Every structure is written in structure tokens, then in C-alpha cells.
C-alpha positions as CSV (number, residue, x, y, z in Angstrom):
1,X,16.2,-8.4,7.1
2,X,13.2,-6.6,7.3
3,X,9.7,-7.6,7.5
4,X,8.7,-6.6,4.6
5,X,11.9,-8.7,2.8
6,X,11.0,-11.6,5.2
7,X,7.7,-11.8,4.0
8,X,8.7,-11.6,0.4
9,X,11.2,-14.6,0.9
10,X,8.7,-16.7,2.8
11,X,5.8,-16.0,-0.3
12,X,8.4,-16.9,-2.8
13,X,9.3,-20.2,-1.0
14,X,5.7,-21.1,-0.9
15,X,5.1,-20.3,-4.3
16,X,2.6,-17.7,-3.5
17,X,1.9,-13.6,-4.5
18,X,1.8,-10.9,-2.0
19,X,-1.7,-9.7,-1.3
20,X,-1.4,-5.9,-0.3
21,X,-4.5,-4.2,0.4
22,X,-4.6,-0.3,0.9
23,X,-7.3,1.7,3.0
24,X,-7.3,5.2,4.3
25,X,-6.6,5.2,7.7
26,X,-9.4,6.9,9.8
27,X,-11.9,6.0,7.0
28,X,-15.0,5.5,7.4
29,X,-14.2,6.1,11.2
30,X,-11.5,6.2,13.3
31,X,-12.5,2.8,15.2
32,X,-12.6,1.1,12.0
33,X,-9.0,0.6,10.8
34,X,-7.2,-1.6,13.5
35,X,-10.1,-4.0,13.3
36,X,-10.0,-3.9,9.9
37,X,-6.5,-4.7,9.6
38,X,-6.6,-8.0,11.8
39,X,-9.6,-8.8,9.6
40,X,-7.6,-8.2,6.7
41,X,-4.8,-10.3,7.9
42,X,-6.8,-12.9,8.8
43,X,-8.3,-13.3,5.0
44,X,-4.8,-13.2,3.4
45,X,-3.3,-10.1,3.6
46,X,0.2,-10.2,3.6
47,X,1.5,-6.6,3.9
48,X,-1.0,-3.6,4.9
49,X,-0.9,-0.1,3.5
50,X,-2.3,2.4,5.3
51,X,-3.3,5.9,3.5
52,X,-2.5,8.7,5.8
53,X,-5.0,11.3,4.8
54,X,-4.2,15.0,3.4
55,X,-6.0,17.8,2.0
56,X,-5.0,17.6,-1.2
57,X,-4.5,13.9,-2.7
58,X,-3.5,14.6,-5.9
59,X,-2.3,11.5,-7.0
60,X,-5.8,9.9,-5.9
61,X,-9.1,9.3,-7.8
62,X,-12.2,10.6,-7.0
63,X,-12.8,6.9,-4.7
64,X,-9.8,7.7,-2.5
65,X,-9.9,11.6,-2.4
66,X,-13.5,11.1,-0.8
67,X,-11.9,8.6,1.6
68,X,-9.3,11.1,2.7
69,X,-12.0,13.6,3.2
70,X,-14.2,11.4,5.0
71,X,-10.8,10.7,7.5
72,X,-10.0,14.0,7.9
73,X,-13.3,15.1,8.9
74,X,-13.1,12.1,11.3
75,X,-9.5,13.9,13.0
76,X,-7.1,11.5,11.5
77,X,-3.7,13.1,11.5
78,X,-0.4,11.4,11.2
79,X,0.3,10.9,14.9
80,X,-3.2,9.3,14.8
81,X,-2.5,6.8,11.9
82,X,0.7,6.2,14.1
83,X,-0.9,4.9,16.8
84,X,-3.3,2.7,14.8
85,X,-0.3,0.7,14.2
86,X,1.1,1.1,17.8
87,X,-2.4,-0.8,18.3
88,X,-2.5,-3.5,15.7
89,X,1.0,-4.5,16.8
90,X,-0.3,-5.4,20.1
91,X,-1.6,-8.4,18.5
92,X,0.4,-8.8,15.5
93,X,4.1,-8.6,15.3
94,X,4.4,-10.6,12.4
95,X,2.6,-8.6,9.5
96,X,4.5,-5.8,7.6
97,X,2.9,-2.2,7.7
98,X,3.9,0.4,5.5
99,X,2.5,4.3,5.2
100,X,1.4,5.6,2.1
101,X,0.9,9.3,1.9
102,X,2.4,12.7,0.9
103,X,5.5,14.6,2.1
104,X,4.1,17.5,4.2
105,X,2.8,15.7,7.1
106,X,6.1,13.9,7.6
107,X,8.0,17.2,6.7
108,X,6.0,19.1,9.3
109,X,6.7,16.7,11.8
110,X,10.7,16.5,10.8
111,X,12.1,13.7,9.6
112,X,14.1,12.7,12.7
113,X,11.1,12.7,14.4
114,X,9.0,10.8,12.0
115,X,11.7,8.1,11.7
116,X,11.9,7.3,15.6
117,X,8.3,7.6,16.0
118,X,7.5,5.2,13.5
119,X,10.2,2.8,14.6
120,X,8.9,2.9,17.9
121,X,5.5,1.6,16.7
122,X,6.7,-0.7,14.5
123,X,6.3,0.8,11.2
124,X,8.0,-1.4,8.7
125,X,8.1,1.5,5.5
126,X,7.3,4.9,4.0
127,X,5.8,5.6,0.7
128,X,5.6,9.2,-0.1
129,X,3.9,10.2,-3.6
130,X,5.6,13.5,-4.2
131,X,9.1,13.1,-3.0
132,X,11.3,12.5,-6.3
133,X,14.3,10.1,-5.8
134,X,16.7,13.3,-6.5
135,X,15.6,15.0,-3.2
136,X,14.7,11.8,-1.0
137,X,18.6,11.6,0.3
138,X,17.7,13.5,4.0
139,X,14.5,11.5,4.5
140,X,16.2,8.0,3.7
141,X,19.3,8.8,5.6
142,X,16.6,8.8,8.5
143,X,14.6,5.9,7.5
144,X,17.8,3.8,7.1
145,X,19.2,4.6,10.8
146,X,15.8,3.2,12.2
147,X,15.8,0.2,9.5
148,X,12.7,1.4,8.1
149,X,12.3,0.4,4.2
150,X,11.4,3.3,1.6
151,X,8.9,2.4,-1.2
152,X,8.8,4.0,-4.6
153,X,6.5,4.1,-7.4
154,X,7.4,3.5,-10.8
155,X,4.8,4.2,-13.7
156,X,4.5,3.4,-17.3
157,X,5.8,6.5,-18.7
158,X,9.2,6.1,-16.2
159,X,12.0,6.2,-18.7
160,X,14.8,3.5,-18.1
161,X,17.4,6.1,-16.5
162,X,15.0,7.1,-14.1
163,X,14.0,3.5,-13.3
164,X,17.5,2.7,-12.3
165,X,17.9,5.7,-10.2
166,X,14.6,4.5,-8.4
167,X,15.6,0.9,-8.2
168,X,19.2,2.1,-6.6
169,X,17.3,4.1,-3.8
170,X,14.3,2.0,-2.9
171,X,14.1,-1.1,-0.2
172,X,11.5,-3.5,0.3
173,X,10.1,-3.9,-2.7
174,X,9.2,-1.8,-5.8
175,X,5.5,-0.4,-6.7
176,X,4.5,-0.3,-10.1
177,X,1.8,1.8,-11.2
178,X,-0.1,-0.3,-14.1
179,X,-1.9,2.8,-15.0
180,X,-1.5,5.9,-16.3
181,X,-3.4,8.5,-14.2
182,X,-5.1,8.4,-10.6
183,X,-5.8,5.5,-8.5
184,X,-8.9,3.6,-9.5
185,X,-8.7,4.8,-13.4
186,X,-8.8,2.8,-16.4
187,X,-8.4,-0.7,-17.7
188,X,-5.4,-3.2,-17.1
189,X,-3.2,-4.0,-20.0
190,X,-1.3,-7.3,-18.3
191,X,0.7,-7.7,-21.3
192,X,2.3,-4.3,-20.8
193,X,2.5,-4.7,-17.0
194,X,4.5,-7.8,-17.9
195,X,6.8,-5.7,-20.3
196,X,7.4,-2.8,-17.8
197,X,8.2,-5.2,-14.9
198,X,10.4,-6.6,-17.1
199,X,12.3,-3.4,-17.0
200,X,12.2,-3.2,-13.5
201,X,13.5,-6.7,-13.1
202,X,16.5,-6.1,-15.3
203,X,17.9,-3.4,-13.0
204,X,16.7,-4.8,-9.5
205,X,16.3,-8.1,-7.5
206,X,13.8,-6.5,-5.3
207,X,10.0,-7.7,-5.5
208,X,7.5,-5.6,-7.5
209,X,4.2,-5.4,-6.5
210,X,1.5,-3.8,-8.8
211,X,-1.5,-1.4,-7.8
212,X,-3.5,0.7,-9.5
213,X,-6.6,-1.1,-11.4
214,X,-7.1,-4.1,-9.4
215,X,-10.8,-4.3,-8.8
216,X,-11.9,-8.0,-8.5
217,X,-10.9,-11.5,-8.2
218,X,-10.0,-11.5,-11.9
219,X,-8.2,-8.8,-12.3
220,X,-5.6,-9.4,-9.2
221,X,-5.3,-13.1,-11.0
222,X,-4.1,-11.7,-14.2
223,X,-1.7,-9.4,-12.5
224,X,-0.4,-12.1,-9.8
225,X,0.4,-14.0,-13.1
226,X,3.5,-11.6,-13.8
227,X,3.9,-9.7,-10.3
228,X,5.2,-10.7,-6.9
229,X,2.3,-8.8,-5.1
230,X,-1.0,-7.4,-5.8
231,X,-2.1,-4.0,-4.5
232,X,-5.7,-3.2,-4.0
233,X,-7.1,0.1,-2.6
234,X,-9.9,1.9,-4.4
235,X,-12.0,-1.4,-4.6
236,X,-11.8,-1.7,-0.7
237,X,-12.8,1.9,0.2
238,X,-15.2,2.1,-2.3
239,X,-16.7,-0.9,-1.3
240,X,-17.1,0.6,2.2
241,X,-18.5,3.5,1.5
242,X,-21.0,1.6,-0.7
243,X,-22.0,-0.1,2.3
244,X,-22.3,3.1,4.5
245,X,-24.4,4.8,1.9
246,X,-26.9,1.6,1.6
247,X,-27.5,2.4,5.4
248,X,-24.8,-0.2,6.8
249,X,-22.8,0.5,9.7
250,X,-18.9,0.4,10.2
251,X,-19.5,-3.4,10.8
252,X,-21.7,-3.9,7.7
253,X,-18.5,-1.9,5.7
254,X,-15.9,-4.0,7.3
255,X,-17.5,-7.1,6.4
256,X,-17.9,-6.1,2.8
257,X,-14.4,-4.9,2.5
258,X,-13.4,-8.4,3.9
259,X,-15.5,-10.5,1.6
260,X,-13.9,-8.9,-1.7
261,X,-10.5,-9.0,0.0
262,X,-11.2,-12.7,0.5
263,X,-12.5,-13.2,-3.2
264,X,-9.1,-11.4,-4.2
265,X,-7.0,-13.5,-2.2
266,X,-8.8,-16.5,-4.2
267,X,-8.1,-15.1,-7.3
268,X,-4.4,-14.6,-6.4
269,X,-3.8,-18.1,-5.2
270,X,-5.8,-19.8,-8.2
271,X,-3.4,-17.6,-10.7
272,X,-0.5,-19.8,-9.4
273,X,-2.2,-23.1,-9.2
């Protein structure tokens, strides 16, 4: 059983929902990511999602686009991110970690080399935004060879037959995008989310985590009432950016992110009580 499957199983037994924070690796600084990962786990994160910075992050809204730009300016590469995972694993062997990013850096490294390097540092899963299930077989073969999960996105506009194809290919969990458009946009419609999660669950026993549009404890609690996990990204990245813009240092930025994540954890847990 993978670390991700084990974590969701453990949470289900406890009657709890997964909190999955997303941060862009290397933003706001290379020295921030690993300490922040540990602090997020300490305040209740169940799975860590690291964004691999890319020059054309087409699925991201303005907040995360700026995060990618800052991380690239700091010199963050795919190999840098893998080194961060390796450093994190020196103290934490239990918390699942997945990378979310775009195909180009993985293709450039080579699927086999990436899979070997990722497995060596203790990475659990990969989510590549721009590799559709119709084209993922070569990558999937390499990930499966080293026991890594491949996470896929399902959107509100995904037709039923395509949901089936995605769920047949995915492992670990399904990431449902709660809003049309890019990250950080729009307003949540929990009833609509619940409807689409039902369509996914009709076709798969995998847990379903929901991201995009979750900004605070209230929105996280609403989503947690229907989902197996809650992903929060833009709100964390924006909180750190604002702390820096207000004259704070990296320590201040991390503290602000942890404070927000703590509130979100409490909101999720209160939704189940």
C-alpha cells in the first residue's frame, strides 16, 4: 500500500478528512520550503503538495503564476525540488509528498530517470497538469515500476466517459477541480461539487480531494462535508507574498501561512463534529 493510500485509509478510520496544502517549491525562498513543510505537518497537514515552478504555468491564476516566477528567479528546478523532498525525508518518513507541475521538466529529465530519482528521495506521487490520460501510458509505466502514484485532475466540464478513463488510469486519489478556470478564481458551489463527486465515486473507489477556490476555514469546512480531502494553495501562497510585501521576512511569511493553515484544519475538523 502506498503512503497516500495508507494515509487516506487511516483518516477514514478516524472519521477525518485530509488537509493537503500546496506551496510552490522555492517560493518565497529556497530556505523556506522544507521548514515550511515540517511546520505544515505539525499544524495538521496530511499530504504535502509541492508545485514545481514552470515558466508557463497555464493552469494557474495570477497568485500562483507570481509564485512560479519568484521560485524560478530563486533558481528552483525539478532537481532542486527533489532535493527538498530528500531533505524533508530525513526527519519525516510518514507524510506523503506529491509533486504538481507540468510535463516539460519531467520529459526533459526523461521518464525513467525521473521515476528513479523521485523514488530514491521518497516522493510518493506526481500530478502533471498537461499530460492527458490518453498520452500518459509511458510515464505511468515508469511510475508504477517504482511504486509511485499518478494523480489526475477531474474538472466540472469533464464528460462522464472521460471521468471513467481518468479513474481507470489514476491511483492514490482523484483531484477534483471545484471551479471552471484557473487556480484561485471564482466562488464555490458546494452542491455542484457534491454532484460531481458522486459522478466520480460511481466510477471509482479512490478518495476524492477537492481544490481551487478554498480560501479559509469556512470554505474548507464546506468542501470537507462532501469530499475526502481539501487542497488549499493560492490562499497560502498569497498569504506569504503579502507578508513579504508588508516588510516581513521569511520567518514572518511562514508563520502567516501556518496560522491560516491551522484555521483551515480547525474548520475541516469542525465540519465532521
